[in-house]
N, CA, C and O atoms as CSV, one atom per row, in Angstrom:
chain,resi,resn,atom,element,x,y,z
A,1,MET,N,N,96.693,45.177,30.391
A,1,MET,CA,C,97.579,44.082,30.766
A,1,MET,C,C,97.047,43.408,32.028
A,1,MET,O,O,96.629,44.077,32.973
A,2,LYS,N,N,97.068,42.096,32.032
A,2,LYS,CA,C,96.596,41.353,33.199
A,2,LYS,C,C,97.589,41.476,34.332
A,2,LYS,O,O,98.802,41.488,34.122
A,3,LYS,N,N,97.056,41.566,35.533
A,3,LYS,CA,C,97.893,41.578,36.724
A,3,LYS,C,C,98.189,40.152,37.144
A,3,LYS,O,O,97.324,39.282,37.046
A,4,PHE,N,N,99.396,39.908,37.606
A,4,PHE,CA,C,99.808,38.579,38.047
A,4,PHE,C,C,100.054,38.616,39.548
A,4,PHE,O,O,100.801,39.462,40.039
A,5,SER,N,N,99.429,37.704,40.273
A,5,SER,CA,C,99.665,37.540,41.705
A,5,SER,C,C,100.253,36.158,41.923
A,5,SER,O,O,99.655,35.153,41.539
A,6,LYS,N,N,101.432,36.111,42.543
A,6,LYS,CA,C,102.032,34.793,42.798
A,6,LYS,C,C,101.206,34.062,43.848
A,6,LYS,O,O,100.926,34.591,44.924
A,7,ASN,N,N,100.829,32.845,43.513
A,7,ASN,CA,C,100.009,32.023,44.394
A,7,ASN,C,C,100.418,30.569,44.154
A,7,ASN,O,O,99.895,29.907,43.258
A,8,ASP,N,N,101.342,30.090,44.951
A,8,ASP,CA,C,101.948,28.773,44.720
A,8,ASP,C,C,101.623,27.829,45.876
A,8,ASP,O,O,102.520,27.332,46.557
A,9,ASP,N,N,100.344,27.593,46.085
A,9,ASP,CA,C,99.907,26.739,47.184
A,9,ASP,C,C,99.810,25.282,46.772
A,9,ASP,O,O,99.576,24.968,45.605
A,10,GLU,N,N,99.993,24.389,47.748
A,10,GLU,CA,C,99.721,22.977,47.538
A,10,GLU,C,C,98.205,22.777,47.505
A,10,GLU,O,O,97.457,23.554,48.098
A,11,PHE,N,N,97.758,21.722,46.804
A,11,PHE,CA,C,96.324,21.417,46.782
A,11,PHE,C,C,96.119,19.958,46.409
A,11,PHE,O,O,97.042,19.282,45.955
A,12,ILE,N,N,94.907,19.488,46.604
A,12,ILE,CA,C,94.512,18.158,46.151
A,12,ILE,C,C,93.675,18.356,44.901
A,12,ILE,O,O,92.684,19.086,44.926
A,13,CYS,N,N,94.064,17.712,43.807
A,13,CYS,CA,C,93.373,17.862,42.532
A,13,CYS,C,C,91.949,17.324,42.652
A,13,CYS,O,O,91.734,16.198,43.101
A,14,GLU,N,N,90.990,18.136,42.248
A,14,GLU,CA,C,89.592,17.723,42.307
A,14,GLU,C,C,89.226,16.760,41.189
A,14,GLU,O,O,88.156,16.152,41.230
A,15,ASN,N,N,90.091,16.608,40.193
A,15,ASN,CA,C,89.815,15.652,39.115
A,15,ASN,C,C,90.392,14.276,39.435
A,15,ASN,O,O,89.663,13.284,39.402
A,16,CYS,N,N,91.690,14.198,39.747
A,16,CYS,CA,C,92.322,12.879,39.937
A,16,CYS,C,C,92.572,12.538,41.409
A,16,CYS,O,O,92.899,11.393,41.720
A,17,GLY,N,N,92.425,13.503,42.317
A,17,GLY,CA,C,92.567,13.251,43.745
A,17,GLY,C,C,93.991,13.217,44.264
A,17,GLY,O,O,94.199,12.919,45.440
A,18,LYS,N,N,94.976,13.510,43.433
A,18,LYS,CA,C,96.368,13.457,43.862
A,18,LYS,C,C,96.780,14.747,44.576
A,18,LYS,O,O,96.284,15.835,44.281
A,19,GLN,N,N,97.700,14.584,45.518
A,19,GLN,CA,C,98.290,15.729,46.225
A,19,GLN,C,C,99.255,16.428,45.267
A,19,GLN,O,O,100.126,15.786,44.680
A,20,VAL,N,N,99.099,17.738,45.112
A,20,VAL,CA,C,99.933,18.540,44.208
A,20,VAL,C,C,100.773,19.480,45.050
A,20,VAL,O,O,100.244,20.270,45.832
A,21,SER,N,N,102.091,19.392,44.887
A,21,SER,CA,C,103.006,20.222,45.672
A,21,SER,C,C,103.233,21.579,44.996
A,21,SER,O,O,102.834,21.797,43.852
A,22,LYS,N,N,103.881,22.477,45.731
A,22,LYS,CA,C,104.231,23.789,45.195
A,22,LYS,C,C,105.152,23.617,44.001
A,22,LYS,O,O,105.877,22.629,43.892
A,23,LEU,N,N,105.111,24.596,43.109
A,23,LEU,CA,C,105.965,24.565,41.929
A,23,LEU,C,C,107.342,25.155,42.242
A,23,LEU,O,O,108.347,24.735,41.669
A,24,ASN,N,N,107.381,26.114,43.138
A,24,ASN,CA,C,108.608,26.746,43.645
A,24,ASN,C,C,109.358,27.624,42.659
A,24,ASN,O,O,110.479,28.035,42.960
A,25,TYR,N,N,108.789,27.934,41.486
A,25,TYR,CA,C,109.428,28.929,40.631
A,25,TYR,C,C,108.415,29.919,40.055
A,25,TYR,O,O,108.804,30.978,39.561
A,26,THR,N,N,107.146,29.595,40.110
A,26,THR,CA,C,106.057,30.489,39.736
A,26,THR,C,C,104.789,29.921,40.353
A,26,THR,O,O,104.858,28.965,41.126
A,27,SER,N,N,103.651,30.479,40.036
A,27,SER,CA,C,102.400,30.005,40.609
A,27,SER,C,C,101.989,28.647,40.037
A,27,SER,O,O,102.044,28.426,38.827
A,28,ARG,N,N,101.585,27.761,40.912
A,28,ARG,CA,C,101.030,26.467,40.491
A,28,ARG,C,C,99.591,26.730,40.082
A,28,ARG,O,O,98.805,27.226,40.890
A,29,ASP,N,N,99.226,26.407,38.837
A,29,ASP,CA,C,97.866,26.683,38.383
A,29,ASP,C,C,97.133,25.474,37.802
A,29,ASP,O,O,96.007,25.598,37.319
A,30,HIS,N,N,97.783,24.296,37.854
A,30,HIS,CA,C,97.105,23.084,37.382
A,30,HIS,C,C,97.812,21.849,37.936
A,30,HIS,O,O,98.938,21.920,38.428
A,31,CYS,N,N,97.123,20.725,37.842
A,31,CYS,CA,C,97.660,19.456,38.321
A,31,CYS,C,C,98.684,18.924,37.325
A,31,CYS,O,O,98.381,18.841,36.135
A,32,PRO,N,N,99.888,18.560,37.770
A,32,PRO,CA,C,100.903,18.044,36.855
A,32,PRO,C,C,100.632,16.603,36.412
A,32,PRO,O,O,101.277,16.116,35.484
A,33,TYR,N,N,99.699,15.922,37.056
A,33,TYR,CA,C,99.406,14.521,36.745
A,33,TYR,C,C,98.337,14.391,35.657
A,33,TYR,O,O,98.561,13.728,34.645
A,34,CYS,N,N,97.190,15.014,35.859
A,34,CYS,CA,C,96.094,14.921,34.894
A,34,CYS,C,C,95.930,16.201,34.066
A,34,CYS,O,O,95.173,16.221,33.096
A,35,LEU,N,N,96.642,17.274,34.453
A,35,LEU,CA,C,96.674,18.576,33.795
A,35,LEU,C,C,95.396,19.389,33.967
A,35,LEU,O,O,95.280,20.462,33.375
A,36,TYR,N,N,94.435,18.915,34.755
A,36,TYR,CA,C,93.242,19.717,35.021
A,36,TYR,C,C,93.601,20.912,35.894
A,36,TYR,O,O,94.581,20.894,36.639
A,37,SER,N,N,92.780,21.948,35.781
A,37,SER,CA,C,92.931,23.140,36.599
A,37,SER,C,C,91.570,23.456,37.196
A,37,SER,O,O,90.606,22.721,36.979
A,38,LYS,N,N,91.492,24.526,37.933
A,38,LYS,CA,C,90.220,24.953,38.518
A,38,LYS,C,C,90.003,26.415,38.189
A,38,LYS,O,O,90.936,27.215,38.258
A,39,HIS,N,N,88.789,26.766,37.836
A,39,HIS,CA,C,88.447,28.124,37.417
A,39,HIS,C,C,88.316,29.035,38.648
A,39,HIS,O,O,87.214,29.355,39.091
A,40,VAL,N,N,89.460,29.435,39.177
A,40,VAL,CA,C,89.483,30.219,40.410
A,40,VAL,C,C,90.001,31.649,40.218
A,40,VAL,O,O,89.830,32.484,41.106
A,41,ASP,N,N,90.627,31.941,39.083
A,41,ASP,CA,C,91.240,33.257,38.870
A,41,ASP,C,C,90.484,34.096,37.853
A,41,ASP,O,O,89.949,33.584,36.870
A,42,ILE,N,N,90.454,35.399,38.114
A,42,ILE,CA,C,90.050,36.376,37.102
A,42,ILE,C,C,91.318,36.842,36.397
A,42,ILE,O,O,91.422,36.774,35.173
A,43,ASN,N,N,92.278,37.317,37.184
A,43,ASN,CA,C,93.627,37.595,36.711
A,43,ASN,C,C,94.534,36.534,37.329
A,43,ASN,O,O,94.269,36.080,38.443
A,44,PRO,N,N,95.590,36.131,36.640
A,44,PRO,CA,C,96.423,35.024,37.124
A,44,PRO,C,C,96.845,35.145,38.584
A,44,PRO,O,O,97.495,36.113,38.980
A,45,GLY,N,N,96.462,34.145,39.376
A,45,GLY,CA,C,96.849,34.058,40.771
A,45,GLY,C,C,95.981,34.793,41.763
A,45,GLY,O,O,96.239,34.704,42.963
A,46,ASP,N,N,94.940,35.532,41.316
A,46,ASP,CA,C,94.184,36.360,42.256
A,46,ASP,C,C,93.135,35.575,43.065
A,46,ASP,O,O,92.699,36.046,44.116
A,47,ARG,N,N,92.730,34.399,42.596
A,47,ARG,CA,C,91.761,33.519,43.265
A,47,ARG,C,C,90.434,34.237,43.554
A,47,ARG,O,O,89.817,34.003,44.593
A,48,LYS,N,N,89.996,35.112,42.633
A,48,LYS,CA,C,88.780,35.902,42.829
A,48,LYS,C,C,87.601,35.466,41.959
A,48,LYS,O,O,86.548,36.103,42.001
A,49,ASN,N,N,87.747,34.403,41.178
A,49,ASN,CA,C,86.646,33.956,40.340
A,49,ASN,C,C,85.713,33.074,41.168
A,49,ASN,O,O,86.167,32.183,41.887
A,50,THR,N,N,84.436,33.321,41.065
A,50,THR,CA,C,83.445,32.561,41.841
A,50,THR,C,C,82.907,31.347,41.084
A,50,THR,O,O,82.115,30.587,41.641
A,51,CYS,N,N,83.314,31.143,39.833
A,51,CYS,CA,C,82.830,30.007,39.042
A,51,CYS,C,C,83.202,28.682,39.714
A,51,CYS,O,O,82.330,27.856,39.984
A,52,LEU,N,N,84.484,28.483,39.980
A,52,LEU,CA,C,85.018,27.296,40.652
A,52,LEU,C,C,84.810,25.974,39.899
A,52,LEU,O,O,84.926,24.896,40.483
A,53,GLY,N,N,84.502,26.067,38.596
A,53,GLY,CA,C,84.369,24.851,37.790
A,53,GLY,C,C,85.723,24.242,37.481
A,53,GLY,O,O,86.752,24.907,37.598
A,54,LEU,N,N,85.721,22.977,37.086
A,54,LEU,CA,C,86.970,22.338,36.655
A,54,LEU,C,C,87.301,22.771,35.239
A,54,LEU,O,O,86.429,22.847,34.372
A,55,LEU,N,N,88.582,23.053,35.021
A,55,LEU,CA,C,89.066,23.418,33.697
A,55,LEU,C,C,89.664,22.170,33.065
A,55,LEU,O,O,90.704,21.676,33.500
A,56,LYS,N,N,88.994,21.665,32.032
A,56,LYS,CA,C,89.422,20.445,31.356
A,56,LYS,C,C,90.424,20.794,30.257
A,56,LYS,O,O,90.152,21.671,29.437
A,57,PRO,N,N,91.586,20.120,30.225
A,57,PRO,CA,C,92.545,20.371,29.148
A,57,PRO,C,C,92.008,19.807,27.826
A,57,PRO,O,O,91.690,18.622,27.729
A,58,ILE,N,N,91.912,20.680,26.807
A,58,ILE,CA,C,91.332,20.249,25.526
A,58,ILE,C,C,92.317,20.338,24.357
A,58,ILE,O,O,92.072,19.752,23.302
A,59,ASP,N,N,93.424,21.060,24.529
A,59,ASP,CA,C,94.388,21.198,23.442
A,59,ASP,C,C,95.704,21.755,23.997
A,59,ASP,O,O,95.777,22.207,25.139
A,60,ILE,N,N,96.718,21.710,23.168
A,60,ILE,CA,C,98.040,22.257,23.496
A,60,ILE,C,C,98.432,23.152,22.339
A,60,ILE,O,O,98.221,22.799,21.179
A,61,GLU,N,N,99.016,24.335,22.651
A,61,GLU,CA,C,99.495,25.206,21.584
A,61,GLU,C,C,100.908,25.666,21.869
A,61,GLU,O,O,101.304,25.805,23.027
A,62,LYS,N,N,101.669,25.903,20.811
A,62,LYS,CA,C,103.028,26.430,20.931
A,62,LYS,C,C,102.961,27.864,21.412
A,62,LYS,O,O,102.134,28.640,20.932
A,63,PHE,N,N,103.820,28.230,22.353
A,63,PHE,CA,C,103.887,29.588,22.871
A,63,PHE,C,C,105.348,29.938,23.134
A,63,PHE,O,O,105.957,29.411,24.065
A,64,LYS,N,N,105.906,30.819,22.320
A,64,LYS,CA,C,107.316,31.203,22.410
A,64,LYS,C,C,108.185,29.956,22.402
A,64,LYS,O,O,108.146,29.191,21.438
A,65,ASP,N,N,108.977,29.728,23.459
A,65,ASP,CA,C,109.840,28.543,23.496
A,65,ASP,C,C,109.274,27.425,24.361
A,65,ASP,O,O,110.010,26.547,24.812
A,66,THR,N,N,107.961,27.459,24.593
A,66,THR,CA,C,107.305,26.445,25.416
A,66,THR,C,C,105.923,26.154,24.825
A,66,THR,O,O,105.695,26.368,23.634
A,67,TYR,N,N,105.010,25.671,25.656
A,67,TYR,CA,C,103.660,25.344,25.224
A,67,TYR,C,C,102.652,25.829,26.267
A,67,TYR,O,O,102.989,26.024,27.435
A,68,LYS,N,N,101.419,26.016,25.822
A,68,LYS,CA,C,100.310,26.345,26.706
A,68,LYS,C,C,99.261,25.241,26.612
A,68,LYS,O,O,99.025,24.660,25.553
A,69,ILE,N,N,98.643,24.975,27.756
A,69,ILE,CA,C,97.495,24.068,27.802
A,69,ILE,C,C,96.256,24.930,27.605
A,69,ILE,O,O,96.096,25.957,28.264
A,70,ILE,N,N,95.388,24.513,26.703
A,70,ILE,CA,C,94.132,25.214,26.484
A,70,ILE,C,C,93.045,24.462,27.241
A,70,ILE,O,O,92.894,23.248,27.098
A,71,TYR,N,N,92.297,25.196,28.042
A,71,TYR,CA,C,91.259,24.625,28.902
A,71,TYR,C,C,89.877,25.124,28.513
A,71,TYR,O,O,89.714,26.229,27.997
A,72,LYS,N,N,88.893,24.282,28.773
A,72,LYS,CA,C,87.491,24.695,28.684
A,72,LYS,C,C,86.845,24.398,30.033
A,72,LYS,O,O,86.896,23.270,30.524
A,73,CYS,N,N,86.242,25.413,30.619
A,73,CYS,CA,C,85.587,25.234,31.920
A,73,CYS,C,C,84.358,24.346,31.751
A,73,CYS,O,O,83.503,24.601,30.903
A,74,GLU,N,N,84.286,23.304,32.568
A,74,GLU,CA,C,83.156,22.380,32.482
A,74,GLU,C,C,81.872,22.993,33.027
A,74,GLU,O,O,80.786,22.463,32.791
A,75,LYS,N,N,81.981,24.104,33.752
A,75,LYS,CA,C,80.801,24.745,34.330
A,75,LYS,C,C,80.296,25.913,33.472
A,75,LYS,O,O,79.133,25.929,33.069
A,76,CYS,N,N,81.172,26.894,33.192
A,76,CYS,CA,C,80.730,28.099,32.474
A,76,CYS,C,C,81.141,28.109,31.002
A,76,CYS,O,O,80.722,28.985,30.246
A,77,LYS,N,N,81.959,27.138,30.595
A,77,LYS,CA,C,82.390,26.943,29.192
A,77,LYS,C,C,83.415,27.962,28.689
A,77,LYS,O,O,83.720,27.972,27.497
A,78,GLU,N,N,83.959,28.820,29.563
A,78,GLU,CA,C,85.008,29.751,29.136
A,78,GLU,C,C,86.271,28.985,28.768
A,78,GLU,O,O,86.536,27.900,29.285
A,79,ILE,N,N,87.041,29.576,27.863
A,79,ILE,CA,C,88.319,29.016,27.438
A,79,ILE,C,C,89.443,29.786,28.150
A,79,ILE,O,O,89.413,31.015,28.219
A,80,HIS,N,N,90.423,29.058,28.674
A,80,HIS,CA,C,91.583,29.653,29.356
A,80,HIS,C,C,92.840,28.943,28.890
A,80,HIS,O,O,92.783,27.831,28.366
A,81,LYS,N,N,93.984,29.603,29.089
A,81,LYS,CA,C,95.276,29.031,28.713
A,81,LYS,C,C,96.255,29.200,29.858
A,81,LYS,O,O,96.289,30.241,30.513
A,82,ASN,N,N,97.053,28.162,30.093
A,82,ASN,CA,C,98.115,28.187,31.109
A,82,ASN,C,C,99.383,27.595,30.502
A,82,ASN,O,O,99.325,26.619,29.754
A,83,ILE,N,N,100.516,28.185,30.826
A,83,ILE,CA,C,101.800,27.657,30.376
A,83,ILE,C,C,102.073,26.338,31.087
A,83,ILE,O,O,101.791,26.196,32.277
A,84,ILE,N,N,102.625,25.371,30.350
A,84,ILE,CA,C,102.952,24.094,30.981
A,84,ILE,C,C,104.021,24.312,32.051
A,84,ILE,O,O,104.785,25.275,31.995
A,85,ALA,N,N,104.061,23.414,33.015
A,85,ALA,CA,C,105.042,23.470,34.104
A,85,ALA,C,C,106.137,22.436,33.844
A,85,ALA,O,O,105.938,21.480,33.094
A,86,ASN,N,N,107.276,22.639,34.464
A,86,ASN,CA,C,108.418,21.732,34.285
A,86,ASN,C,C,108.116,20.302,34.679
A,86,ASN,O,O,108.691,19.370,34.117
A,87,ASP,N,N,107.210,20.109,35.649
A,87,ASP,CA,C,106.937,18.757,36.134
A,87,ASP,C,C,105.651,18.146,35.577
A,87,ASP,O,O,105.183,17.128,36.088
A,88,ASP,N,N,105.072,18.754,34.535
A,88,ASP,CA,C,103.865,18.191,33.932
A,88,ASP,C,C,104.154,16.837,33.292
A,88,ASP,O,O,105.240,16.609,32.759
A,89,ASP,N,N,103.181,15.953,33.349
A,89,ASP,CA,C,103.289,14.628,32.759
A,89,ASP,C,C,103.236,14.757,31.231
A,89,ASP,O,O,102.182,15.041,30.663
A,90,TYR,N,N,104.381,14.547,30.577
A,90,TYR,CA,C,104.451,14.736,29.128
A,90,TYR,C,C,103.631,13.698,28.366
A,90,TYR,O,O,103.223,13.956,27.234
A,91,ASN,N,N,103.383,12.541,28.955
A,91,ASN,CA,C,102.478,11.580,28.315
A,91,ASN,C,C,101.063,12.128,28.247
A,91,ASN,O,O,100.355,11.906,27.265
A,92,GLU,N,N,100.647,12.845,29.287
A,92,GLU,CA,C,99.321,13.480,29.277
A,92,GLU,C,C,99.270,14.590,28.232
A,92,GLU,O,O,98.270,14.739,27.529
A,93,ILE,N,N,100.343,15.367,28.129
A,93,ILE,CA,C,100.415,16.424,27.112
A,93,ILE,C,C,100.267,15.807,25.723
A,93,ILE,O,O,99.497,16.303,24.900
A,94,LEU,N,N,101.000,14.730,25.461
A,94,LEU,CA,C,100.910,14.059,24.168
A,94,LEU,C,C,99.512,13.493,23.915
A,94,LEU,O,O,99.013,13.558,22.791
A,95,ASN,N,N,98.873,12.936,24.957
A,95,ASN,CA,C,97.508,12.411,24.816
A,95,ASN,C,C,96.530,13.507,24.416
A,95,ASN,O,O,95.659,13.293,23.574
A,96,ILE,N,N,96.679,14.685,25.026
A,96,ILE,CA,C,95.794,15.809,24.682
A,96,ILE,C,C,96.028,16.224,23.233
A,96,ILE,O,O,95.077,16.499,22.502
A,97,MET,N,N,97.300,16.270,22.815
A,97,MET,CA,C,97.628,16.686,21.454
A,97,MET,C,C,97.067,15.728,20.408
A,97,MET,O,O,96.606,16.166,19.353
A,98,LYS,N,N,97.102,14.430,20.688
A,98,LYS,CA,C,96.636,13.489,19.681
A,98,LYS,C,C,95.128,13.234,19.749
A,98,LYS,O,O,94.563,12.678,18.808
A,99,ASN,N,N,94.471,13.624,20.831
A,99,ASN,CA,C,93.034,13.396,20.982
A,99,ASN,C,C,92.181,14.612,20.657
A,99,ASN,O,O,90.971,14.597,20.886
A,100,LYS,N,N,92.789,15.654,20.132
A,100,LYS,CA,C,91.991,16.855,19.852
A,100,LYS,C,C,91.132,16.710,18.634
A,100,LYS,O,O,90.406,17.638,18.276
């Protein structure tokens, strides 16, 4: 089982340049505007991955009563998944779904 470390820091998105605030209910792991993430974790929230590539959102999948964003690292090509956040831009989610 993967270990989870809460890590809910503010950051500036390296893809779109927008300031991203804390999520305040779980760890913030991607930009709510463009949905990009950064390949910084080995286990969720640990910030121990040295890849540091951008994680590009490539698809959306149903997960229980919500959805997950499927990412492909632009640097190492690994695939990762993150649960969508309450404040994610749903137009971006729809764009990813129809452009797959």
